N, C-alpha and C positions, 0 to 999 in steps of 0.2 A: 504494500500497500505505499509507504512512502518513497519508494523508486517512481512508480506512479505522480508524488505529488509532485514527487523535484522536476521529472521529464516535462509535469504540467508548469510547474515555474519557470521556462525557457521561454515560451512564445509570452506568456507573462510581462516577463518579463523584460524582453524587448518591446514590447509594445507599449511599455511607461518609458521605454529610452527612446523609443522615436517621441510619442507625443508629451515626452517635458524634457527630452531630453537636447531638438535641435534647438526650439525659444530658447533654453536653459545658452548652452552653447552662441547663439547669437548674442544673447543680453551680457554675457561672460566677456566675449569681444568687443560689446560697444564700450562696459564697464570700466576694461583691464589695456584698452588697447595702448598703453605704456608696460603694459605688463608681458607682452603674448609673450615670449619666449619663456619666461615660467611654464602658460598654459598652455602651449603646446607641448612643450618637456608631461606634465603634468598629464594630458592626454596620453603622451607615447607610452607613457609608464602605466598607464590605462592597459591600453592593448597589449604590451607586454605582460604583465599580468594575465590577461585575458586569452592568449597564446600559451603561455605554462598550464593552466587550466586545460585550453582545448590537447593542447600536443600531450601535457608529463600528467593532465588528471593531477593537478597540484595548486592547491589556492595559497594567494598572498605572496607568491613564488614570481620568482623572473624567469625569463626563456635565458635571459643571459646570466644568470648563477648558475639554474640549473645546469647548463651546456658548459659554464666551467667545471664545478664540478665534475659534473660526469666525465671530459674530455680529461681533465688533471688526474681521472680511477683509471686512465686507458681506455675507453671511446672513442675509438677512430673518427664516427661520425659527429659525436656532439666535439673533440676537437678542434675537428674541420669546421664547423657551424660557431665552436663561440668564436676561433679566425674570424672569419666572415663580419661576423656584428664588432669585433672591436676594430678590423677593416671599415665599416662603415660609420662605426663610432667615431673615427679619428679622422675621416673626410667628411663629415658633416657636423661633426663640434671641435675637431681638433681635441676630442677625449681617446685620451692611453687607457691601454688597459682597463677598459671599459668594463667586460666581464667579470675580472675581480675585485675591481672596484664592486658591483653589482653583490658578490658572491660577498664580500668580507662586510660591505651591508646588512645586506642581508642577516647575515654570523650574527654582529654585533645585535640585532633584534630579538635574537631568541626564533629567528622563527623559523631554524635549521634544526632548533634543538627538538622539536615535532615534529616528527619524520610521516606520521601523517597527512601532514599538512604541508 
């Protein structure tokens, strides 16, 4: 029963996101014109967390941190993925070692201590 309810929450959440999210997005851009970089960084982080949920079935984690962790444990696919992410982060924002920093940040928040999440 819980699985069915959880499954039904997905379309409900998407509908709420569309109905509330689009006007909120426009309002936030209007109110934060001088803070657009921070705003879009927050959106990118949210997409990263969503991706980790879809790809790795993890909550409160990012693709960057998971790829770094698994890549350093010998997973070749994750190693290549985190290297690609680091290259993109460097090209787009000049950030070196993006995945390592994401992993260390999440570890400092004790997210990684909770193995189920």
